[in-house]
C-alpha positions as CSV (number, residue, x, y, z in Angstrom):
1,M,94.0,151.2,120.2
2,S,95.0,154.8,119.5
3,C,97.2,155.8,116.6
4,G,99.9,156.8,119.0
5,C,100.5,153.2,120.2
6,S,99.9,151.5,116.8
7,R,102.5,149.3,115.1
8,S,102.9,151.8,112.3
9,Q,103.5,154.7,114.7
10,N,105.9,152.8,116.9
11,L,108.1,151.9,114.0
12,R,108.1,155.5,112.7
13,K,110.1,156.4,115.8
14,V,113.0,154.1,114.8
15,N,112.8,154.2,111.0
16,Y,112.6,157.7,109.7
17,Q,113.4,156.6,106.2
18,G,110.0,154.9,106.0
19,D,108.3,158.3,106.1
20,G,110.4,159.6,103.3
21,L,109.7,156.6,101.1
22,R,106.0,156.9,101.7
23,S,106.2,160.6,100.9
24,G,107.6,159.6,97.6
25,M,104.2,157.9,96.9
26,Q,102.3,161.1,97.6
27,W,101.6,160.4,101.2
28,E,100.9,163.7,102.9
29,D,102.3,164.6,106.4
30,A,98.9,163.9,107.9
31,D,98.7,160.5,106.3
32,L,101.9,159.4,108.0
33,G,100.3,159.7,111.5
34,K,97.1,157.7,110.6
35,L,96.4,154.0,111.1
36,Q,98.0,152.3,108.1
37,I,96.0,149.5,106.4
38,L,97.2,146.9,104.0
39,I,94.7,146.0,101.2
40,D,96.2,142.9,99.7
41,T,94.5,141.5,96.6
42,V,95.1,138.9,93.8
43,H,94.2,141.5,91.2
44,G,95.6,140.8,87.8
45,D,94.8,139.5,84.3
46,S,95.0,135.9,85.4
47,H,91.2,135.1,85.2
48,P,87.8,136.7,85.7
49,G,87.8,136.0,89.4
50,S,90.7,138.4,89.9
51,S,90.4,140.9,87.0
52,H,88.0,143.1,88.9
53,L,89.6,143.2,92.3
54,G,91.5,146.4,91.6
55,G,88.1,148.2,91.5
56,L,87.1,146.6,94.8
57,A,90.4,147.6,96.3
58,D,89.7,151.2,95.3
59,E,86.3,151.0,97.1
60,A,88.0,149.6,100.2
61,K,90.4,152.5,100.1
62,I,87.5,154.9,100.2
63,G,86.1,153.2,103.3
64,V,89.5,153.4,105.0
65,Y,89.8,157.1,104.1
66,E,86.3,157.7,105.4
67,S,87.4,156.3,108.8
68,Q,90.5,158.5,108.9
69,G,93.0,155.7,108.0
70,K,95.6,155.5,105.3
71,P,95.4,152.5,102.9
72,A,98.1,150.9,100.8
73,V,97.3,148.4,98.0
74,Y,99.5,145.4,97.4
75,A,98.9,142.4,95.0
76,V,100.0,138.8,94.5
77,T,98.2,137.5,91.3
78,D,96.9,134.0,91.4
79,I,96.6,131.4,88.7
80,C,93.4,129.7,87.3
81,D,92.9,126.0,87.5
82,G,90.7,126.2,84.4
83,I,93.6,127.6,82.4
84,A,96.2,125.4,84.1
85,M,94.4,122.1,83.5
86,A,95.3,119.6,80.8
87,H,99.0,120.3,81.1
88,D,101.8,120.3,83.8
89,G,100.7,123.8,84.9
90,M,98.1,122.1,87.1
91,N,101.0,120.8,89.2
92,Y,101.5,124.3,90.5
93,S,98.0,124.8,91.7
94,L,98.1,123.5,95.2
95,A,101.7,124.6,95.7
96,S,100.6,128.1,94.8
97,R,98.4,128.3,97.9
98,E,101.5,128.1,100.1
99,I,103.6,130.5,98.1
100,M,100.8,133.1,98.0
101,S,100.2,132.7,101.7
102,F,103.9,133.4,102.4
103,M,103.8,136.5,100.1
104,F,100.7,137.8,101.9
105,E,102.5,137.3,105.2
106,I,105.6,139.2,103.9
107,H,103.4,142.1,102.7
108,A,101.7,142.3,106.1
109,L,104.8,142.0,108.3
110,A,107.7,143.5,106.3
111,S,105.9,146.9,106.5
112,P,104.5,148.4,109.7
113,F,100.8,147.9,109.0
114,D,98.2,148.1,111.7
115,G,95.5,146.0,110.0
116,G,94.7,144.3,106.7
117,I,92.0,143.6,104.2
118,F,92.5,140.6,102.0
119,M,90.6,140.2,98.7
120,A,90.3,137.1,96.5
121,S,87.6,135.1,94.7
122,C,89.1,131.7,93.8
123,D,90.4,128.2,94.5
124,K,93.8,128.7,96.1
125,S,93.9,132.5,96.7
126,V,91.0,132.5,99.2
127,P,92.5,129.7,101.4
128,A,95.9,131.3,101.0
129,Q,94.7,134.5,102.4
130,L,92.7,132.9,105.2
131,M,95.8,130.9,106.2
132,T,97.7,134.2,106.4
133,M,95.0,135.9,108.4
134,M,95.1,133.1,111.0
135,R,98.9,133.5,111.2
136,L,99.0,137.2,111.8
137,D,98.7,138.9,115.2
138,M,96.8,141.7,113.5
139,A,93.3,142.8,112.9
140,T,92.3,141.5,109.4
141,L,89.1,140.7,107.5
142,H,88.4,139.1,104.1
143,V,86.5,140.4,101.1
144,T,85.4,137.8,98.6
145,G,85.2,138.7,94.9
146,G,81.7,137.4,94.3
147,S,80.1,135.3,91.5
148,M,80.1,136.1,87.8
149,L,76.9,136.5,85.8
150,S,75.4,133.3,84.6
151,G,75.2,133.0,80.8
152,P,72.2,132.2,78.6
153,N,70.0,129.5,80.0
154,Y,72.1,129.6,83.2
155,M,75.2,128.6,81.2
156,S,78.4,128.4,83.2
157,S,82.0,128.0,82.3
158,E,82.0,124.3,82.9
159,I,80.1,123.8,79.6
160,L,83.4,124.1,77.7
161,Y,84.7,120.9,79.3
162,G,82.3,118.9,77.1
163,A,82.0,121.3,74.2
164,G,85.8,121.1,73.6
165,D,85.7,117.3,73.3
166,K,82.8,117.4,70.9
167,Y,84.6,120.0,68.7
168,A,87.7,117.8,68.7
169,K,85.6,114.8,67.5
170,G,83.9,116.9,64.8
171,E,80.6,116.8,66.6
172,M,80.4,120.6,67.0
173,T,81.3,123.4,64.6
174,E,83.9,126.1,65.4
175,Q,81.1,128.7,65.4
176,E,79.2,126.7,68.0
177,L,82.3,126.3,70.2
178,M,83.0,130.0,70.0
179,Y,79.4,130.8,71.0
180,Y,80.0,129.0,74.2
181,S,83.4,130.6,74.7
182,R,82.0,134.1,74.4
183,N,79.0,133.5,76.6
184,C,79.9,131.2,79.4
185,C,81.9,133.8,81.3
186,P,80.0,137.1,80.6
187,S,81.4,139.1,83.6
188,A,84.1,139.2,86.2
189,G,83.7,137.0,89.4
190,A,84.2,133.4,90.3
191,C,82.7,130.7,88.0
192,Q,79.0,130.2,88.4
193,F,79.1,126.6,89.9
194,I,79.9,125.3,93.3
195,G,83.5,124.6,92.5
196,T,86.3,125.3,94.9
197,A,86.3,129.0,94.2
198,S,82.6,129.4,95.2
199,T,83.0,126.9,98.1
200,M,85.9,128.8,99.6
201,Q,84.2,132.1,99.3
202,C,81.3,130.6,101.3
203,M,83.8,129.1,103.8
204,S,85.3,132.6,104.4
205,E,81.9,133.9,105.4
206,A,80.9,130.9,107.3
207,L,84.1,131.1,109.4
208,G,83.2,134.6,110.3
209,L,86.1,136.2,108.4
210,A,84.1,138.0,105.8
211,L,81.2,140.4,106.2
212,P,77.7,138.7,106.4
213,G,76.3,138.2,102.9
214,N,79.6,138.9,101.0
215,A,80.3,135.5,99.7
216,L,79.1,135.1,96.0
217,A,77.6,138.5,95.9
218,A,76.8,139.2,92.2
219,A,80.1,140.7,91.0
220,Y,78.4,142.8,88.3
221,T,76.4,144.8,90.9
222,T,77.1,147.6,93.3
223,H,76.2,145.2,96.1
224,L,79.7,143.8,95.9
225,T,81.4,147.2,95.8
226,R,79.4,148.2,98.9
227,F,80.8,145.3,100.8
228,A,84.4,146.4,99.9
229,R,83.7,150.0,101.0
230,R,82.2,148.8,104.2
231,A,85.2,146.5,104.8
232,G,87.4,149.6,104.7
233,R,85.4,151.2,107.5
234,Q,85.1,148.0,109.5
235,I,88.9,147.3,109.5
236,I,89.6,150.7,111.2
237,Q,87.1,149.8,114.0
238,N,88.6,146.3,114.3
239,V,92.1,147.8,114.7
240,K,90.9,150.1,117.4
241,D,89.1,147.2,119.1
242,S,92.1,144.8,118.7
243,L,89.7,142.4,117.0
244,I,92.2,139.8,115.8
245,P,91.0,136.7,114.0
246,R,93.6,134.3,115.4
247,K,92.5,135.4,118.9
248,F,88.7,134.9,118.5
249,I,88.5,132.1,116.0
250,S,87.6,128.8,117.7
251,K,86.6,125.3,116.8
252,K,83.0,126.5,116.8
253,N,83.8,128.7,113.7
254,F,85.2,125.7,111.8
255,M,82.3,123.5,112.8
256,N,79.9,126.2,111.4
257,A,81.9,126.2,108.2
258,L,81.7,122.4,107.9
259,M,77.9,122.5,108.3
260,V,77.5,125.2,105.7
261,H,79.8,123.2,103.4
262,A,77.6,120.2,103.7
263,A,74.4,122.2,103.1
264,L,76.1,123.7,100.0
265,G,77.3,120.4,98.6
266,G,80.7,122.0,98.5
267,S,83.9,121.1,96.8
268,T,86.1,118.2,98.2
269,N,89.0,120.6,98.0
270,A,87.6,122.2,101.2
271,M,88.8,119.0,102.9
272,L,92.4,120.2,102.1
273,H,91.9,123.9,102.7
274,L,89.9,124.0,106.0
275,P,92.4,121.8,107.8
276,A,95.3,123.9,106.5
277,I,93.6,127.1,107.7
278,A,92.7,125.6,111.1
279,R,96.3,124.3,111.6
280,E,97.5,127.9,111.6
281,V,95.6,128.4,115.0
282,G,96.4,125.0,116.4
283,I,92.9,123.5,115.6
284,A,92.7,120.0,114.1
285,I,90.0,119.3,111.5
286,E,89.8,115.6,110.7
287,Q,88.4,113.9,107.6
288,Q,86.0,112.0,109.7
289,E,84.4,115.2,111.0
290,F,83.4,116.1,107.4
291,D,81.9,112.6,107.1
292,A,80.0,112.9,110.4
293,I,78.6,116.3,109.6
294,N,77.5,115.2,106.1
295,R,75.5,112.4,107.8
296,E,73.6,115.0,109.9
297,V,73.3,118.1,107.6
298,P,71.2,117.8,104.5
299,V,72.0,119.4,101.1
300,L,69.8,122.5,100.9
301,V,70.7,123.9,97.5
302,S,71.1,122.3,94.1
303,L,74.0,124.1,92.5
304,K,75.7,123.6,89.2
305,T,77.6,121.6,87.9
306,G,75.8,118.6,89.3
307,G,72.7,120.5,90.2
308,Q,70.2,123.1,88.9
309,W,71.2,126.6,89.9
310,P,74.1,129.0,89.2
311,T,75.7,130.7,92.1
312,D,74.6,134.2,91.3
313,L,71.0,133.1,91.8
314,F,72.0,131.3,95.0
315,W,73.2,134.7,96.3
316,Y,69.9,136.4,95.3
317,A,68.2,133.6,97.3
318,G,70.1,134.7,100.4
319,G,73.4,133.0,100.0
320,V,75.3,131.8,103.0
321,P,73.0,133.7,105.5
322,A,70.0,131.9,104.1
323,L,71.7,128.5,104.7
324,M,72.8,129.6,108.2
325,R,69.2,130.8,109.0
326,E,67.9,127.4,108.0
327,L,70.6,125.6,110.1
328,K,70.2,128.0,113.0
329,D,69.5,125.5,115.7
330,M,72.5,123.4,114.6
331,L,75.1,126.2,114.4
332,Y,77.3,127.7,117.1
333,L,75.5,131.1,117.1
334,D,77.9,132.4,119.8
335,A,80.9,132.1,117.5
336,M,82.6,135.6,117.1
337,T,83.1,137.2,113.7
338,V,84.9,140.1,112.1
339,T,81.9,142.4,112.6
340,G,82.6,142.3,116.3
341,K,79.4,140.4,116.7
342,T,78.4,136.8,116.9
343,V,76.9,134.7,114.1
344,G,73.5,134.9,115.8
345,Q,73.7,138.7,116.1
346,N,74.7,139.0,112.5
347,L,71.7,137.0,111.3
348,D,69.4,139.1,113.5
349,D,70.9,142.3,112.0
350,L,70.3,141.1,108.4
351,E,66.7,140.3,109.3
352,A,66.2,143.7,111.0
353,V,67.4,145.7,108.0
354,G,65.4,143.7,105.5
355,W,68.5,142.3,103.7
356,F,66.9,139.0,102.8
357,N,63.9,140.7,101.2
358,E,66.1,143.0,99.3
359,V,68.3,140.4,97.6
360,N,65.4,138.0,97.1
361,S,63.6,140.7,95.1
362,Y,66.0,140.2,92.2
363,L,64.6,136.7,91.7
364,A,61.5,138.1,90.1
365,N,63.6,138.8,87.1
366,Y,64.1,135.0,86.8
367,K,60.5,134.0,87.6
368,V,61.7,132.0,90.6
369,Q,61.4,132.4,94.4
370,A,64.0,132.1,97.1
371,G,62.4,128.9,98.3
372,D,62.9,127.3,94.9
373,I,66.6,127.6,95.4
374,V,67.3,127.3,99.1
375,K,65.3,124.5,100.5
376,T,64.2,123.8,104.1
377,R,65.5,121.0,106.3
378,K,62.1,119.4,106.1
379,N,62.2,119.4,102.4
380,P,65.9,119.2,101.4
381,V,67.5,118.6,98.1
382,K,69.1,115.5,99.7
383,P,68.6,114.2,103.3
384,Q,72.4,113.9,103.8
385,G,75.5,115.7,102.5
386,N,77.5,114.7,99.4
387,I,80.8,114.0,101.1
388,K,81.7,110.4,102.2
389,V,85.0,109.2,103.5
390,L,85.9,105.7,102.5
391,K,88.4,103.4,104.1
392,G,89.7,99.9,103.5
393,N,92.8,98.0,102.5
394,L,93.2,100.3,99.5
395,A,92.9,103.5,101.5
396,P,93.9,102.7,105.1
397,E,94.0,106.5,106.0
398,G,90.9,107.4,103.9
399,A,89.7,108.4,100.5
400,V,87.0,110.9,99.5
401,I,84.0,110.8,97.2
402,K,81.5,113.5,96.4
403,L,78.1,112.0,95.4
404,S,76.6,114.9,93.5
405,G,76.3,113.8,89.9
406,V,77.1,110.2,90.8
407,D,74.5,107.6,89.7
408,E,73.3,105.5,92.6
409,A,73.9,102.4,90.6
410,I,77.6,102.8,91.0
411,H,77.6,103.4,94.7
412,N,78.1,99.7,95.1
413,F,80.8,99.1,92.5
414,T,83.1,96.2,91.6
415,G,85.6,96.6,88.8
416,T,88.8,95.6,87.3
417,A,91.8,97.9,87.8
418,R,93.5,99.7,85.0
419,V,96.5,101.5,86.4
420,F,98.2,104.6,85.2
421,D,101.1,106.6,86.7
422,S,100.0,109.9,85.3
423,E,96.8,111.6,84.3
424,E,98.0,112.2,80.7
425,E,98.3,108.4,80.1
426,A,94.8,107.8,81.5
427,V,93.1,110.5,79.4
428,A,94.8,109.3,76.2
429,E,93.5,105.7,76.6
430,L,90.1,106.9,77.6
431,L,89.8,109.1,74.5
432,D,91.2,106.4,72.3
433,G,88.4,104.0,73.4
434,K,90.7,101.6,75.2
435,I,88.8,101.7,78.5
436,G,85.8,99.4,78.7
437,P,82.8,99.1,81.2
438,K,83.3,97.8,84.7
439,T,86.8,99.3,84.8
440,A,88.4,100.9,87.9
441,V,90.7,103.6,86.4
442,F,93.6,104.4,88.7
443,I,95.8,107.5,88.4
444,R,98.5,107.4,91.0
445,F,101.7,109.2,92.0
446,E,99.6,112.4,91.8
447,G,99.4,113.1,95.6
448,P,101.1,116.1,97.4
449,K,104.4,114.4,97.5
450,G,104.0,112.7,94.1
451,S,103.5,115.6,91.8
452,G,101.9,118.4,93.9
453,M,98.4,117.0,93.9
454,P,96.9,118.3,90.7
455,E,93.2,118.0,90.0
456,M,91.9,115.4,87.6
457,L,89.2,117.4,86.0
458,R,90.4,116.6,82.5
459,T,89.8,112.9,83.1
460,T,86.6,113.2,85.0
461,E,85.0,115.4,82.3
462,A,86.2,113.1,79.5
463,L,84.5,110.2,81.3
464,W,81.4,112.2,82.0
465,N,81.0,113.0,78.4
466,M,81.0,109.2,77.5
467,P,77.5,108.1,78.5
468,E,78.4,104.5,77.5
469,L,81.0,104.5,80.3
470,S,80.0,107.2,82.8
471,N,77.8,104.9,84.8
472,S,80.0,101.8,84.7
473,V,83.6,103.2,85.1
474,A,84.9,104.8,88.3
475,L,88.0,106.9,88.7
476,F,90.4,106.5,91.7
477,T,93.4,108.6,92.5
478,D,95.7,109.9,95.2
479,G,95.4,113.3,93.5
480,R,92.4,115.6,93.9
481,F,89.4,116.7,92.0
482,S,87.9,120.0,90.9
483,G,84.8,121.2,92.7
484,A,83.3,121.0,89.2
485,T,83.9,117.3,89.0
486,R,80.9,115.1,88.0
487,G,80.5,111.4,88.0
488,P,82.1,108.6,90.0
489,A,85.4,109.8,91.2
490,V,87.3,108.9,94.4
491,G,90.3,111.1,95.4
492,H,92.6,111.9,98.3
493,I,93.5,108.2,98.6
494,A,95.9,107.9,101.5
495,P,98.6,107.0,102.0
496,E,99.5,108.3,98.6
497,A,101.5,106.1,96.2
498,V,104.9,107.9,96.6
499,E,104.7,107.2,100.4
500,G,104.1,103.5,99.8
501,G,100.3,103.4,100.1
502,P,98.6,100.2,98.8
503,I,97.7,102.2,95.6
504,A,101.3,102.1,94.6
505,Y,101.3,98.3,94.3
506,L,98.1,97.8,92.3
507,E,98.4,96.1,88.9
508,D,96.2,95.9,85.9
509,G,93.6,93.2,86.5
510,D,93.3,93.5,90.2
511,M,89.7,93.6,91.5
512,I,88.3,96.6,93.4
513,K,85.2,96.9,95.4
514,M,83.6,100.2,96.6
515,D,80.6,100.3,98.9
516,V,79.6,103.9,99.5
517,A,76.9,103.1,102.1
518,A,79.4,101.1,104.1
519,R,82.2,103.7,103.6
520,K,84.4,100.9,102.2
521,L,87.1,100.8,99.5
522,D,89.0,97.5,99.1
523,I,91.2,95.4,96.9
524,V,89.2,92.1,96.7
525,G,91.0,90.2,94.0
526,I,94.4,89.7,92.3
527,K,94.7,89.4,88.6
528,G,91.0,88.8,88.1
529,K,90.7,86.2,90.9
530,P,88.9,86.8,94.2
531,A,91.3,87.0,97.2
532,T,90.9,87.2,100.9
533,P,92.3,90.3,102.7
534,E,95.2,88.2,103.9
535,E,96.0,87.0,100.4
536,V,95.8,90.6,99.1
537,A,98.2,91.8,101.9
538,A,100.7,89.0,101.0
539,V,100.7,89.9,97.3
540,L,101.1,93.6,98.0
541,A,104.0,92.8,100.3
542,E,105.7,90.7,97.6
543,R,105.2,93.4,94.9
544,K,106.6,96.0,97.2
545,K,110.0,94.3,97.0
546,T,110.4,94.9,93.3
547,K,108.3,98.0,92.6
548,V,110.2,100.9,91.0
549,F,108.6,104.2,91.5
550,P,108.5,106.6,88.4
551,V,110.8,109.6,88.6
552,K,109.0,112.8,87.5
553,E,111.2,115.7,86.4
554,T,110.2,118.9,88.0
555,T,111.3,122.4,89.0
556,P,112.9,123.7,92.2
557,L,109.6,125.1,93.5
558,L,107.7,121.8,93.0
559,R,110.7,119.8,94.4
560,M,110.4,121.9,97.6
561,Y,106.7,121.5,97.8
562,K,106.8,117.7,97.3
563,K,109.6,117.4,99.8
564,L,107.8,119.3,102.6
565,A,104.1,118.6,101.9
566,R,102.0,117.1,104.5
567,T,99.5,114.3,103.7
568,C,96.2,115.3,102.1
569,T,94.4,114.2,105.3
570,E,96.3,117.1,107.1
571,G,95.5,119.7,104.4
572,A,98.6,119.2,102.2
573,G,100.3,122.2,103.7
574,L,104.1,122.4,104.3
575,D,105.6,120.6,107.2
576,I,107.8,123.3,108.5
């Protein structure tokens, strides 16, 4: 594509005012005739994953200038789940993905840009940008914001989940608490565990939408800024070559991402985000595909919180390319990427330039080797992935469990239901010592249509920090979990309560059985007495006649989201 037939130049012929307005921002005459590139970030003071993106945008601008283009930086600041948790702010988290995606679309299409670079690090902003990239008939690529430095003794931000509870109980001094606060997030970048932020960065690269090696690059190094500058040069070439993601992305790219997700032990939230991204290009990703791939692909890296290593060391061990190299004979190596080359060609190029040896060399500082972190398929961390999809009369359309950090003794679990209609009620009773062993704690009316599908991290961490209960109590919800979740927790129960799923009609004292190996989740008793499936169905049908659903007060935005949200099995995007 030459500049003369670009979108920006065509629109200049009919909108002369646009030139004048750009000149008011110090665009020179020569700039007006160049390819115009949007650089859209979530830069802001919202959290460490976004606070440094302004500097990365500046580097991308240099790359665009080097290739004779003209960049323009826009921003839509995201929110942080870690800051939003433990209050109603968490209800906005998943909905924010849709709103940000719309804003990125507005930025890209309301102005006559020829191509776009999108930059984000974290939970909802990365999938929001990838959704928009799939939607646009425009050359785009993604730059991920990398991983923050791990703290002393590989400390990561998740340590505050337990420390806060200990401080509240008088088991930790304020000085000790503040030590953790000062040192658990010592730099910019995404949190150092394989939560949703780190997972989705890896998914961006595995899909072929970010430059090879970009995901989780140490945010405190010049390696990350070089990726941003290179992206500025790459996007100009992609515009000229009409290399448009929605036109080259196929099911192969998504299957590659699912395999990398399994090898990572990635967040369950990817089971919301990948289907939502795929839907933008008419590709269906089913829950059962996650389950099937997790049966075949082993876990190759033990990442915090449930594992050993922080994500910055994982990047030094080779990051996503190291996993893809180990999975090479399973991947679709012919899948196209934003480099204009295939996955296989990208891996060959990294080998040829010595990239693996270069990043691996940093591990000498930590007295470890790459093979200590990224394992082989012959000697994996786990022979199968962590994600299992459960079904049964409690979850006819499915439920999800992530097994990292879950004691095998609870894989086959029978417990008595204790039912709550909000997370706040469940946490209060748990902290007050009112929940005993062998309890199945249910938090319902928290699905996409119930309250926006907030994550239940406050509850799971409270349970994790109670060793007397953490191996004998399981949590079940139609809400979702953080990628940092540890312990026995089952989410995404579908149909959700507000749509009349069986979870809506459970009562205290009903008996629940979970068999992870068999992928089963069932109601097996009523009010403490065993019951056949037919008896359970009859009781639920009777309860349905009199059940009154709780009314949750909310804002116009959340009312809109809850009204239009698809089921979690379809990615919880808007049905419009």
